[in-house]
VMD Tcl script that draws the C-alpha trace (Angstrom):
set ca {
  {-104.67 51.02 -9.55}
  {-105.25 47.37 -8.80}
  {-108.92 46.37 -8.98}
  {-110.34 44.40 -6.06}
  {-112.54 42.32 -8.42}
  {-109.45 40.90 -10.06}
  {-108.27 39.77 -6.64}
  {-111.51 37.84 -6.10}
  {-111.01 36.15 -9.46}
  {-107.47 35.23 -8.53}
  {-108.63 33.69 -5.26}
  {-111.21 31.59 -7.09}
  {-108.58 30.44 -9.57}
  {-106.23 29.46 -6.78}
  {-108.91 27.35 -5.12}
  {-109.39 25.37 -8.33}
  {-105.70 24.46 -8.16}
  {-105.84 23.41 -4.52}
  {-105.58 19.68 -5.19}
  {-102.16 20.11 -6.75}
  {-100.64 22.24 -3.99}
  {-98.43 20.79 -1.28}
  {-96.05 22.40 1.17}
  {-94.05 21.69 4.27}
  {-95.51 23.01 7.49}
  {-93.82 26.24 8.50}
  {-93.09 26.35 12.21}
  {-93.29 29.52 14.26}
  {-90.29 29.42 16.53}
  {-88.40 31.71 18.77}
  {-85.34 33.20 17.13}
  {-82.19 31.62 18.53}
  {-78.91 33.26 19.44}
  {-76.51 33.70 16.55}
  {-73.40 35.71 15.94}
  {-73.89 38.96 13.98}
  {-73.56 38.28 10.26}
  {-73.68 41.90 9.14}
  {-70.72 44.17 9.71}
  {-71.04 46.39 12.78}
  {-70.58 49.51 10.65}
  {-73.60 48.66 8.51}
  {-75.67 47.66 11.55}
  {-74.89 51.00 13.18}
  {-75.95 52.76 9.99}
  {-79.26 50.87 9.98}
  {-79.90 51.38 13.69}
  {-79.30 55.11 13.41}
  {-81.76 55.39 10.51}
  {-84.39 53.47 12.49}
  {-83.75 55.48 15.62}
  {-84.17 58.76 13.75}
  {-87.17 57.40 11.76}
  {-85.27 58.41 8.66}
  {-85.97 56.89 5.23}
  {-83.41 58.28 2.77}
  {-81.07 57.26 -0.02}
  {-78.50 55.96 2.44}
  {-80.89 53.31 3.77}
  {-82.49 52.76 0.37}
  {-79.12 51.84 -1.12}
  {-78.81 48.95 1.34}
  {-81.89 47.33 -0.18}
  {-79.82 46.61 -3.26}
  {-76.71 45.46 -1.37}
  {-75.08 42.31 -2.73}
  {-75.43 40.64 0.70}
  {-78.93 39.22 1.17}
  {-78.64 39.55 4.96}
  {-78.07 43.28 4.60}
  {-81.05 43.63 2.26}
  {-83.26 41.73 4.69}
  {-82.22 43.84 7.68}
  {-82.63 47.08 5.70}
  {-86.12 45.99 4.64}
  {-87.08 45.49 8.27}
  {-85.74 48.97 9.04}
  {-87.88 50.47 6.27}
  {-90.95 48.83 7.75}
  {-90.16 50.04 11.25}
  {-89.64 53.60 10.05}
  {-93.07 53.46 8.40}
  {-92.50 56.02 5.63}
  {-94.87 55.45 2.70}
  {-92.11 56.54 0.30}
  {-90.39 53.22 1.03}
  {-93.31 51.13 -0.27}
  {-92.33 51.10 -4.00}
  {-88.82 49.92 -3.15}
  {-90.16 47.25 -0.79}
  {-92.64 46.10 -3.42}
  {-89.83 45.76 -5.94}
  {-87.87 43.72 -3.40}
  {-90.90 41.49 -2.79}
  {-91.38 40.84 -6.49}
  {-87.83 40.43 -7.76}
  {-85.32 39.61 -5.03}
  {-83.55 36.28 -5.52}
  {-83.47 35.48 -1.80}
  {-86.69 34.16 -0.23}
  {-85.79 35.43 3.24}
  {-85.49 38.93 1.82}
  {-88.85 38.63 0.06}
  {-90.47 37.39 3.24}
  {-89.14 40.35 5.18}
  {-90.24 42.76 2.44}
  {-93.81 41.47 2.85}
  {-93.57 41.88 6.62}
  {-92.21 45.41 6.22}
  {-95.00 46.50 3.85}
  {-97.47 45.43 6.52}
  {-95.64 47.52 9.09}
  {-95.91 50.61 6.89}
  {-99.68 49.94 6.78}
  {-100.10 51.65 3.42}
  {-102.78 50.53 0.97}
  {-100.26 51.34 -1.76}
  {-98.62 47.99 -1.07}
  {-101.83 45.93 -1.19}
  {-101.74 44.98 -4.88}
  {-98.31 43.39 -4.67}
  {-99.30 41.50 -1.54}
  {-102.47 40.18 -3.21}
  {-100.48 38.92 -6.17}
  {-98.17 37.03 -3.82}
  {-101.11 35.40 -2.05}
  {-102.46 33.78 -5.20}
  {-99.19 32.94 -6.93}
  {-98.84 29.18 -6.44}
  {-95.13 29.31 -7.23}
  {-94.35 31.53 -4.24}
  {-92.97 29.74 -1.14}
  {-95.58 29.51 1.58}
  {-93.49 31.38 4.16}
  {-93.54 34.44 1.89}
  {-97.27 34.24 1.16}
  {-97.93 33.75 4.89}
  {-96.20 37.04 5.68}
  {-98.08 38.71 2.81}
  {-101.31 37.49 4.40}
  {-100.26 38.92 7.75}
  {-99.43 42.21 6.04}
  {-102.80 42.68 4.34}
  {-104.44 42.11 7.73}
  {-102.44 45.01 9.17}
  {-103.31 47.21 6.19}
  {-107.01 46.43 6.60}
  {-106.88 47.26 10.31}
  {-105.25 50.63 9.53}
  {-107.85 51.68 6.94}
  {-110.24 54.38 8.18}
  {-113.89 53.53 8.80}
  {-114.77 55.63 5.77}
  {-112.97 53.07 3.59}
  {-115.22 50.22 4.62}
  {-115.48 48.84 1.07}
  {-111.76 48.21 0.69}
  {-111.58 46.82 4.21}
  {-114.30 44.27 3.49}
  {-112.75 43.28 0.18}
  {-109.42 42.64 1.89}
  {-111.30 40.63 4.49}
  {-112.86 38.46 1.80}
  {-109.43 37.80 0.38}
  {-108.15 36.70 3.79}
  {-111.11 34.34 4.18}
  {-110.40 33.01 0.69}
  {-106.88 32.02 1.72}
  {-108.13 30.44 4.96}
  {-110.74 28.49 3.01}
  {-107.98 27.26 0.76}
  {-105.90 26.11 3.74}
  {-108.92 24.31 5.22}
  {-109.45 22.29 2.04}
  {-108.74 18.61 2.94}
  {-106.99 18.17 -0.44}
  {-104.33 20.70 0.59}
  {-101.37 20.12 2.87}
  {-102.19 22.75 5.48}
  {-99.44 25.27 6.15}
  {-99.28 26.02 9.88}
  {-97.75 29.49 9.62}
  {-100.23 30.58 6.95}
  {-103.18 29.44 9.07}
  {-101.91 31.09 12.24}
  {-101.11 34.40 10.54}
  {-104.34 34.19 8.52}
  {-106.46 33.78 11.65}
  {-104.78 36.84 13.14}
  {-105.27 38.75 9.88}
  {-108.98 37.88 10.03}
  {-109.41 39.25 13.55}
  {-107.72 42.47 12.40}
  {-109.73 42.90 9.19}
  {-113.04 41.84 10.83}
  {-114.56 40.49 7.59}
  {-118.24 39.71 7.29}
  {-119.05 36.01 7.21}
  {-115.88 34.98 9.02}
  {-117.60 32.46 11.32}
  {-118.14 29.52 8.92}
  {-114.53 29.79 7.75}
  {-112.84 30.14 11.13}
  {-114.73 27.24 12.73}
  {-113.25 24.85 10.17}
  {-110.00 25.00 12.12}
  {-111.62 23.81 15.36}
  {-111.19 20.27 14.03}
  {-107.43 20.65 13.61}
  {-105.17 18.17 15.35}
  {-102.80 21.03 16.19}
  {-103.80 22.59 19.57}
  {-102.12 25.86 18.63}
  {-104.32 26.22 15.54}
  {-107.46 25.32 17.51}
  {-106.57 27.87 20.20}
  {-105.87 30.54 17.55}
  {-109.22 29.85 15.85}
  {-111.00 30.21 19.21}
  {-109.08 33.42 19.92}
  {-110.27 34.85 16.58}
  {-113.84 33.78 17.35}
  {-113.69 35.46 20.76}
  {-112.28 38.73 19.42}
  {-114.78 38.85 16.56}
  {-117.58 37.85 18.97}
  {-118.65 34.97 16.73}
  {-121.46 32.67 17.82}
  {-120.94 29.78 15.41}
  {-120.78 26.06 16.29}
  {-121.73 26.32 19.97}
  {-121.83 22.55 20.47}
  {-118.33 22.10 19.08}
  {-116.97 24.91 21.24}
  {-118.57 23.38 24.35}
  {-116.85 20.08 23.62}
  {-113.49 21.87 23.56}
  {-113.89 22.74 27.25}
  {-112.56 19.21 27.86}
  {-109.64 19.46 25.42}
  {-106.26 18.28 26.69}
  {-104.61 21.65 25.97}
  {-105.32 24.32 28.65}
  {-105.14 27.23 26.19}
  {-107.81 25.55 24.05}
  {-110.01 25.09 27.13}
  {-109.47 28.69 28.23}
  {-110.23 30.10 24.78}
  {-113.32 27.89 24.46}
  {-114.61 29.43 27.68}
  {-113.94 32.90 26.27}
  {-115.96 32.11 23.13}
  {-118.86 30.79 25.20}
  {-118.82 34.01 27.20}
  {-118.87 36.39 24.23}
  {-121.49 34.22 22.49}
  {-123.58 34.22 25.70}
  {-124.19 30.51 25.19}
  {-126.40 29.89 28.22}
  {-126.68 26.21 27.35}
  {-123.05 25.80 28.34}
  {-123.57 27.07 31.91}
  {-122.99 23.77 33.73}
  {-119.91 22.91 31.69}
  {-118.37 26.36 32.21}
  {-119.12 26.31 35.93}
  {-117.36 22.96 36.17}
  {-114.22 24.44 34.55}
  {-114.41 27.51 36.83}
  {-114.46 25.35 39.94}
  {-112.38 22.31 39.06}
  {-109.93 22.93 36.21}
  {-106.33 22.39 37.26}
  {-105.04 25.36 35.22}
  {-105.51 28.89 36.57}
  {-105.82 30.33 33.05}
  {-108.78 28.07 32.35}
  {-110.45 28.83 35.67}
  {-110.24 32.61 35.27}
  {-111.51 32.44 31.67}
  {-114.42 30.28 32.80}
  {-115.18 32.62 35.72}
  {-115.30 35.56 33.27}
  {-117.58 33.57 30.96}
  {-120.00 33.01 33.86}
  {-120.12 36.77 34.33}
  {-121.09 37.17 30.67}
  {-123.81 34.51 31.02}
  {-125.30 36.49 33.97}
  {-126.85 33.43 35.61}
  {-127.42 33.88 39.36}
  {-126.88 30.16 39.91}
  {-123.14 30.83 39.63}
  {-123.07 33.05 42.72}
  {-123.33 30.43 45.48}
  {-120.60 28.07 44.23}
  {-118.29 30.98 43.35}
  {-118.65 32.50 46.83}
  {-117.85 29.08 48.29}
  {-114.81 28.82 46.04}
  {-113.67 32.31 46.98}
  {-114.19 31.66 50.68}
  {-112.06 28.52 50.47}
  {-109.27 30.50 48.79}
  {-109.39 33.18 51.49}
  {-109.39 30.55 54.24}
  {-106.40 28.85 52.68}
  {-104.53 32.15 52.54}
  {-105.36 32.90 56.17}
  {-104.14 29.45 57.23}
  {-100.87 30.12 55.40}
  {-100.61 33.54 57.05}
  {-100.25 35.22 53.67}
  {-101.09 38.91 53.57}
  {-101.50 38.71 49.80}
  {-102.87 35.30 48.75}
  {-101.16 33.54 45.87}
  {-104.64 33.02 44.45}
  {-105.49 36.74 44.65}
  {-106.04 37.00 40.88}
  {-108.63 34.22 41.01}
  {-110.31 35.84 44.03}
  {-110.59 39.14 42.15}
  {-112.02 37.43 39.06}
  {-114.72 35.90 41.28}
  {-115.37 39.38 42.70}
  {-115.95 40.81 39.22}
  {-118.27 38.00 38.16}
  {-120.40 38.32 41.31}
  {-121.07 41.94 40.39}
  {-122.29 40.86 36.95}
  {-124.50 37.95 37.97}
  {-125.99 39.69 41.05}
  {-126.59 43.18 39.69}
  {-128.98 45.05 42.04}
  {-129.70 41.79 43.88}
  {-128.52 43.13 47.30}
  {-127.31 39.62 48.10}
  {-126.04 39.90 51.67}
  {-123.76 36.88 51.45}
  {-121.97 38.32 48.42}
  {-121.61 41.77 50.01}
  {-120.13 40.26 53.17}
  {-117.67 38.19 51.16}
  {-116.58 41.15 49.02}
  {-115.95 43.26 52.11}
  {-113.94 40.40 53.57}
  {-111.80 40.37 50.41}
  {-111.28 44.11 50.79}
  {-110.14 43.71 54.40}
  {-108.09 40.54 53.92}
  {-105.75 41.79 51.21}
  {-105.36 45.26 52.73}
  {-105.99 46.77 49.33}
  {-109.18 47.97 47.74}
  {-109.30 46.46 44.27}
  {-111.32 48.04 41.47}
  {-112.93 44.63 40.95}
  {-114.23 44.62 44.54}
  {-115.38 48.24 44.50}
  {-117.19 47.98 41.18}
  {-118.96 44.78 42.23}
  {-120.08 46.29 45.54}
  {-121.67 49.11 43.53}
  {-123.34 46.75 41.06}
  {-124.83 44.50 43.71}
  {-126.09 47.32 45.96}
  {-125.43 50.89 44.75}
  {-126.96 52.61 47.76}
  {-125.04 50.40 50.19}
  {-121.83 51.55 48.57}
  {-122.65 55.21 49.17}
  {-123.59 54.50 52.76}
  {-120.77 52.12 53.47}
  {-117.81 54.50 54.04}
  {-115.36 55.41 55.34}
  {-113.66 56.42 52.13}
  {-110.02 57.34 51.52}
  {-108.82 55.42 54.55}
  {-106.02 52.93 54.91}
  {-107.37 50.92 57.81}
  {-103.99 49.44 58.76}
  {-102.05 52.64 58.29}
  {-99.97 51.04 55.57}
  {-97.49 52.64 53.17}
  {-98.54 55.68 51.18}
  {-98.62 53.77 47.90}
  {-101.11 51.23 49.28}
  {-103.25 54.18 50.22}
  {-103.05 55.47 46.66}
  {-104.15 52.10 45.27}
  {-107.14 52.11 47.60}
  {-108.09 55.63 46.59}
  {-107.79 54.85 42.88}
  {-109.97 51.78 43.30}
  {-112.64 53.64 45.26}
  {-112.75 56.31 42.58}
  {-113.49 53.60 40.01}
  {-116.27 52.36 42.25}
  {-117.76 55.85 42.27}
  {-117.46 55.97 38.48}
  {-119.51 52.78 38.31}
  {-122.06 54.37 40.63}
  {-122.51 57.21 38.12}
  {-123.57 54.63 35.52}
  {-126.25 53.15 37.79}
  {-129.73 54.18 36.75}
  {-131.75 56.19 39.22}
  {-134.89 54.34 40.19}
  {-133.01 51.14 40.87}
  {-133.65 49.76 44.36}
  {-133.15 52.59 46.87}
  {-130.99 54.60 44.48}
  {-132.17 58.10 43.65}
  {-130.69 61.45 42.78}
  {-129.97 62.28 46.43}
  {-127.63 59.28 46.62}
  {-125.78 60.47 43.54}
  {-125.61 63.96 44.98}
  {-123.91 62.54 48.05}
  {-121.44 60.70 45.84}
  {-120.52 63.84 43.90}
  {-120.08 65.71 47.19}
  {-117.71 63.00 48.32}
  {-115.68 63.34 45.13}
  {-115.59 67.12 45.44}
  {-114.42 66.86 49.04}
  {-111.73 64.38 48.09}
  {-110.47 66.67 45.32}
  {-110.57 69.73 47.54}
  {-109.47 67.88 50.72}
  {-111.70 69.73 53.14}
  {-113.48 68.62 56.31}
  {-117.09 67.67 55.74}
  {-120.03 66.01 57.42}
  {-123.25 65.34 55.58}
  {-126.49 65.93 57.52}
  {-128.58 62.80 57.65}
  {-131.68 64.68 56.46}
  {-129.97 65.58 53.18}
  {-130.25 62.05 51.83}
  {-133.00 59.54 51.34}
  {-134.65 58.61 54.66}
  {-133.66 55.23 55.95}
  {-130.08 55.31 54.74}
  {-127.48 55.06 57.44}
  {-125.05 57.41 55.73}
  {-121.80 58.51 57.28}
  {-119.23 60.10 54.99}
  {-115.68 61.20 55.56}
  {-115.55 63.07 58.82}
  {-111.97 64.28 58.61}
  {-110.20 65.18 55.43}
  {-107.85 62.43 54.24}
  {-105.23 63.76 51.79}
  {-105.85 62.51 48.28}
  {-102.75 61.02 46.69}
  {-101.82 62.67 43.40}
  {-101.91 59.25 41.70}
  {-105.61 58.99 42.56}
  {-106.62 62.46 41.35}
  {-107.06 61.41 37.68}
  {-109.45 58.63 38.71}
  {-111.47 61.01 40.89}
  {-111.65 63.51 38.03}
  {-112.97 60.77 35.75}
  {-115.47 59.77 38.43}
  {-116.73 63.35 38.69}
  {-116.99 63.62 34.91}
  {-119.05 60.41 34.81}
  {-121.80 62.16 36.80}
  {-122.09 64.76 33.99}
  {-122.25 67.73 36.35}
  {-122.84 71.17 34.89}
  {-119.88 72.55 36.83}
  {-117.48 69.97 35.36}
  {-115.57 72.56 33.34}
  {-115.04 74.67 36.47}
  {-113.64 71.62 38.26}
  {-111.34 70.60 35.42}
  {-109.81 73.87 34.21}
  {-107.87 74.63 37.44}
  {-106.30 71.17 37.10}
  {-104.65 72.28 33.85}
  {-102.20 74.14 36.11}
  {-101.35 71.19 38.32}
  {-97.71 70.23 38.83}
  {-98.49 66.60 38.02}
  {-98.35 65.97 34.25}
  {-100.88 63.13 34.31}
  {-103.41 65.22 36.23}
  {-103.11 67.93 33.58}
  {-103.40 65.33 30.83}
  {-106.54 63.86 32.39}
  {-108.14 67.27 32.78}
  {-107.41 68.08 29.14}
  {-108.75 64.74 27.95}
  {-112.02 65.22 29.86}
  {-112.37 68.82 28.65}
  {-111.97 67.52 25.11}
  {-114.92 65.19 25.65}
  {-117.19 68.10 26.63}
  {-119.17 70.22 24.19}
  {-116.73 72.77 22.69}
  {-116.91 76.14 24.40}
  {-114.96 79.38 24.56}
  {-114.00 79.06 28.24}
  {-112.61 75.55 27.89}
  {-110.85 76.41 24.65}
  {-109.20 79.44 26.24}
  {-108.02 77.38 29.23}
  {-106.53 74.73 26.94}
  {-104.75 77.33 24.81}
  {-103.23 78.87 27.93}
  {-102.12 75.45 29.24}
  {-100.39 74.32 26.04}
  {-97.15 76.39 26.28}
  {-96.48 75.02 29.77}
  {-97.13 71.46 28.60}
  {-94.79 71.89 25.66}
  {-92.01 72.69 28.14}
  {-92.51 69.50 30.18}
  {-89.23 67.60 30.26}
  {-90.06 64.09 31.47}
  {-93.53 63.22 30.16}
  {-95.35 64.49 27.07}
  {-98.79 63.22 28.13}
  {-100.19 66.67 28.94}
  {-99.04 68.20 25.65}
  {-100.48 65.34 23.60}
  {-103.80 65.43 25.49}
  {-104.11 69.20 25.15}
  {-103.44 69.02 21.40}
  {-106.16 66.39 21.07}
  {-108.60 68.44 23.12}
  {-107.85 71.61 21.14}
  {-108.46 69.69 17.94}
  {-111.98 68.92 19.13}
  {-112.71 72.62 19.66}
  {-112.85 73.06 15.85}
  {-112.08 76.76 16.03}
  {-109.56 78.97 14.21}
  {-108.04 80.05 17.53}
  {-107.56 76.45 18.65}
  {-106.03 75.44 15.31}
  {-103.62 78.35 15.49}
  {-102.57 77.31 19.00}
  {-101.98 73.74 17.85}
  {-99.33 74.97 15.40}
  {-97.05 75.62 18.37}
  {-96.66 71.85 18.59}
  {-94.97 71.83 15.19}
  {-91.91 73.49 16.75}
  {-91.54 70.96 19.56}
  {-88.31 68.98 19.84}
  {-90.48 65.95 20.64}
  {-91.17 63.88 17.52}
  {-94.43 62.50 18.97}
  {-95.77 65.98 19.69}
  {-94.93 67.18 16.18}
  {-96.61 64.11 14.73}
  {-99.72 64.70 16.87}
  {-99.93 68.38 15.86}
  {-99.67 67.45 12.18}
  {-102.37 64.78 12.50}
  {-104.81 67.07 14.36}
  {-104.35 69.98 11.95}
  {-104.82 67.71 8.96}
  {-107.99 66.18 10.45}
  {-109.38 69.67 11.05}
  {-108.67 70.76 7.49}
  {-106.25 73.40 8.77}
  {-103.45 72.41 6.41}
  {-101.03 69.58 5.75}
  {-97.83 70.17 7.68}
  {-96.37 66.68 7.21}
  {-93.05 68.17 6.17}
  {-92.70 69.53 9.71}
  {-92.57 66.07 11.32}
  {-88.94 65.62 10.38}
  {-86.58 63.19 12.05}
  {-86.25 62.21 15.68}
  {-83.62 64.05 17.70}
  {-82.32 60.91 19.36}
  {-79.95 61.03 22.32}
  {-78.23 57.80 21.24}
  {-74.67 58.08 19.97}
  {-72.50 55.65 17.98}
  {-71.14 54.16 21.19}
  {-74.70 53.33 22.27}
  {-75.45 51.58 18.99}
  {-72.22 49.60 19.14}
  {-72.87 48.56 22.74}
  {-76.35 47.33 21.73}
  {-75.22 45.28 18.73}
  {-72.26 43.84 20.66}
  {-74.78 41.68 22.55}
  {-75.85 39.86 19.38}
  {-74.79 36.24 19.68}
  {-74.34 36.49 23.45}
  {-76.60 35.18 26.18}
  {-78.05 38.11 28.10}
  {-80.44 37.47 30.99}
  {-82.13 39.30 33.83}
  {-83.25 37.73 37.09}
  {-86.34 39.59 38.32}
  {-86.77 39.20 42.08}
  {-90.35 39.89 43.20}
  {-92.38 39.64 46.38}
  {-93.78 36.37 44.98}
  {-90.44 34.82 43.98}
  {-88.11 35.26 41.03}
  {-88.14 34.60 37.29}
  {-85.49 34.82 34.58}
  {-85.74 36.66 31.25}
  {-83.50 35.81 28.31}
  {-83.29 38.73 25.89}
  {-83.35 38.92 22.08}
  {-80.59 41.43 21.28}
  {-80.62 40.65 17.55}
  {-84.36 41.22 17.15}
  {-84.56 44.30 19.42}
  {-81.06 45.62 20.22}
  {-81.98 49.11 21.44}
  {-84.96 47.89 23.47}
  {-82.75 45.32 25.19}
  {-80.06 47.93 25.75}
  {-82.60 50.31 27.27}
  {-83.82 47.63 29.70}
  {-80.28 46.62 30.67}
  {-79.22 50.22 31.31}
  {-82.32 50.91 33.45}
  {-81.88 47.69 35.43}
  {-78.20 48.37 36.14}
  {-78.97 51.71 37.72}
  {-81.66 50.15 39.94}
  {-84.54 51.82 38.12}
  {-86.97 48.90 38.58}
  {-86.06 48.19 42.21}
  {-88.98 48.69 44.60}
  {-91.56 49.34 41.90}
  {-95.04 47.87 42.24}
  {-96.87 45.92 39.57}
  {-99.77 48.22 38.59}
  {-101.51 45.95 36.08}
  {-102.35 42.25 36.00}
  {-104.92 40.67 33.69}
  {-104.94 36.91 34.37}
  {-104.50 34.77 31.25}
  {-103.26 37.88 29.45}
  {-100.32 39.83 30.93}
  {-98.59 41.24 33.96}
  {-97.24 44.76 33.37}
  {-94.64 46.68 35.35}
  {-91.73 49.10 34.92}
  {-93.70 52.21 35.94}
  {-92.05 54.41 38.60}
  {-95.38 56.16 39.28}
  {-97.35 52.96 39.76}
  {-100.43 54.02 37.80}
  {-99.39 52.86 34.29}
  {-98.57 56.44 33.29}
  {-94.93 56.73 34.30}
  {-91.72 56.40 32.36}
  {-88.01 57.19 32.35}
  {-88.41 60.68 30.90}
  {-87.90 59.71 27.26}
  {-89.43 57.47 24.60}
  {-87.77 54.75 22.55}
  {-88.80 53.59 19.12}
  {-90.58 50.31 18.45}
  {-88.46 47.43 17.17}
  {-91.24 45.29 15.74}
  {-90.03 41.86 14.70}
  {-91.31 38.44 13.68}
  {-91.03 36.84 17.14}
  {-94.55 35.75 18.16}
  {-96.30 36.54 21.41}
  {-96.32 33.02 22.81}
  {-96.66 32.30 26.50}
  {-93.78 33.93 28.44}
  {-93.01 36.54 25.77}
  {-91.62 39.81 27.15}
  {-92.87 42.90 25.34}
  {-92.63 46.69 25.54}
  {-95.82 48.44 26.67}
  {-97.02 51.33 24.50}
  {-99.63 54.06 24.35}
  {-99.06 54.44 20.60}
  {-96.31 53.86 18.07}
  {-92.80 54.63 19.36}
  {-93.99 55.50 22.89}
  {-92.10 52.82 24.79}
  {-89.85 53.74 27.68}
  {-89.64 51.55 30.75}
  {-92.96 49.72 31.04}
  {-92.87 46.08 29.96}
  {-95.09 43.04 30.20}
  {-95.03 39.24 30.22}
  {-97.76 37.17 28.54}
  {-99.52 34.39 30.45}
  {-100.64 32.70 27.22}
  {-100.30 33.17 23.43}
  {-101.59 36.60 22.31}
  {-101.42 36.58 18.50}
  {-103.25 39.90 18.17}
  {-100.13 41.55 19.65}
  {-97.82 40.08 16.99}
  {-96.24 42.74 14.82}
  {-97.71 45.52 16.96}
  {-95.55 45.49 20.09}
  {-91.83 44.84 20.41}
  {-90.92 41.36 21.64}
  {-87.49 41.70 23.28}
  {-87.21 38.59 25.43}
  {-88.78 35.46 26.90}
  {-89.13 34.20 30.44}
  {-87.07 31.01 30.47}
  {-87.68 30.00 34.10}
  {-90.11 31.01 36.83}
  {-93.35 31.32 34.86}
  {-95.11 29.84 37.90}
  {-94.02 33.01 39.72}
  {-95.31 35.21 36.90}
  {-98.66 33.41 37.09}
  {-98.96 34.21 40.83}
  {-98.08 37.91 40.60}
  {-101.03 40.21 41.35}
  {-101.60 43.95 41.18}
  {-99.67 45.66 43.97}
  {-96.90 43.06 44.24}
  {-93.36 44.41 44.25}
  {-90.32 44.15 41.98}
  {-87.55 44.04 44.58}
  {-84.59 44.08 42.21}
  {-83.49 43.12 38.69}
  {-80.08 41.51 38.21}
  {-78.59 41.53 34.68}
  {-76.11 38.87 33.59}
  {-74.18 39.19 30.31}
  {-71.94 36.40 29.11}
}
mol new
graphics top color blue
foreach p $ca { graphics top sphere $p radius 0.5 }
foreach p [lrange $ca 0 end-1] q [lrange $ca 1 end] { graphics top cylinder $p $q radius 0.2 }
display resetview
């Protein structure tokens, strides 16, 4: 076993040699289109092994193929499959292969397997001055992934890996060294994954870089590690020429709660020309919690609403900025009962004909009791489409969840108010007519609740169940267990998840055991089965463990994997041999169709209610993911779908037929992790865990290095990013038109 102390010694030795090291800067670039250089027969063989998650002698033999391109592609496949048995072969490839591209991919693949067994070889690469920097950069990225995957119980190894990462970054920051761009960028991401102690003084060295991408990456690492170093230098970067640097500087100021930067951040929130900077600065003001921000932000928000009204837009193009202001007002005016803010928030609610979670949560934070009294709930004032009603209901449920977190004793909020709120939730879930006598609540409150039952959309039920659970009612189990029989898979999954969070008990355990066989027969979504297995695992009983074993016989690879993991965690046996391979529905014709696109220009024009944008796909890097998208688009799958998730300066996410981020096409596809970075405009596959992709995809507003090597990049937006920037939650994908040349 490799000793961590020897790694520290190697790092020290490498630093002594820093004056003699030089290297060309490695550029991170998007892979270009190129004709396939591996025979279709071999590519099909590799794709099938990946698709079935099968590491065997057939794939292993390709790692010694005479063609370096075949070895490189087979190494990537081994990493994607993630079988620890492949690590020794990958390590041998890393150490001895004669082709540097193959060695680089071997390092990347070891990181994808996330096994500590590959750490020693990666460490040796990091400190070997004869190794090309592109290879050592990928080795650095890989150890970051390994550190992130280590359990909390292995804190010692995690910290030692972190120290090694900081050692490499220190080396790159040495002015006597020709800094390698790729090493620095991947090293900063490795640091945010490993979370090493003492990272601040090392990371801030890169704030002085002349490369805006490196400065932005350093700030991103600082924000994600919540570092508070070099406040003055970070404040100065609010005026940097690059908008991503300015936006990330605002993020750092927010997480550091640097109150001395208030005026500078407010200036960016009000006057910066770039939306990404403004929203990051608005969020930072919320973290600073300074009431002085309220007045100018309300003025800014009012101007945006007025502009939208003048343009006769039902959904303002600046809606994302308006909602960010809404969120920040709730943070800076908590319990302030500021009438001007409450009026403005209600105007936002009425203007956009959609209750946003941001608006509802802020109304609760500013005046909890006013929210309870302010009904009517579950109403679509304009009688709009059913889905708009569902969005409103989901948002109001999140407002009620926030109300549960409010402390009793706050201005005019007592237990009677919370009792009214729980009654409202119960009535919504049961859909029955109710009127609440005025004498049942605190005197002085003008309380009028739902007078006539408004049907609760099934999409909103999970949020209302979570809201009820947040109030920690003693009858929670009685409310949840009937929902384990619901027709809607996500409702059953939510009920199981919430039951799993309760104190283990015989009644809940029995209900979960009875619900599992039905969930295992679900055809389109496996969410209920996975949630029930998790919840049963938390029961810690012999009966629950025995029930979990039924998951080992599922045809669904993800369910088998979950059952194995839960049983192993409970000490009920190691059934890893039952995971087996994936029973994929793809056939040879599907694989050949996917690889036939390599070297061709394949695009999709996405027509939305805000305009259109064009995606160019990466069929070489992610052939089956591209094929899946193309097949769905051609049958009109995405047409008419809403955009259920938008996080400004992060992503827009769509592709969900349900509209609540829980839907899919009825199957899962494997991840096709590759080396393409998550720059601005990257198109990625949304996941809820490894190999859980289906139809939901996202586009990044700005570089997101923490997503690199974790989510499949399968395309880039090549025109229309201004449209992507304007898209808000609830906007519509009208149609997707695929063009293959």
